[in-house]
Phi, psi and omega in degrees: 000137180289137179286143185223129181303309184300319179293313179300315180299310184294321175296317179301316180295324178296314178293322179298318181296337177264010182057029177264079185293327181299329177268328182289317186302308181299327179288321175296319178297320177297317179297323176301314181293327184270351182302137182262343181232157175303324180297315179297316181297314181299317180300316181292322178295324177297319176299315179298318178297322180294324177295316178300320179297316179298326179282354179087009179267077189294317181292324176294319178298315179300317180299318179292321177296323176296322176297321179296319179294321179291325181295323180218089183302341179280346180274117182267350182303321180303325179292322176297319180296320177294318176302318178297320177301316181293316180300327182268016182249009182301314180296322179295325190259348184290127175259347180057033173258325183214126178300320181300314181293318180296334182272359180299330179299330178293327177292319177297319177297314179304314181300322178288319178295326176298314178297329179280342183075028182260094184296323182295315180288330174299314180297319179298315179294316182300325181296344180256002178302159174299151176277166177302318180296316182298321179284328176298318180298335178268359185062038177255163176231147176304136182098344176300148173272130180229134179267139179269117186269062172207195184303335181300311173061016181273156170253128183242156174269121188299126177231157176242163178279355178110217185297145180281000000 
């Protein structure tokens, strides 16, 4: 039987809706290979990344979302998905030594939402930025580069949410 993108995609989506990842993943991968346009390839990669995120494999999900963005640079959804991973990583990344440090993941999320052009999620992330007081207590200044010491591993330019 000839392999077909639409068939692989639709079967994968059917298995995904039943949370049968073991059957959905190979079909999504097949659909990626059979995709005829960058848009189709990117869409299938987003599904694969979303499955990895549901499984709790955040760095793996991020890598697949980056592949989706590379496959179709006009698709901004992968950046939103990476932003969502970061927003949901506060508990993973929190050291509970400094509020300012624990809130750096929100800046990383904001940066991804900015790339996605999602103003609502940008505002949500910004509301969780460190306060001016919190960065002052660390002897940090707005604009300093800070590395996030967890699976996120990004370096962000320090921003505050504004007035305390």
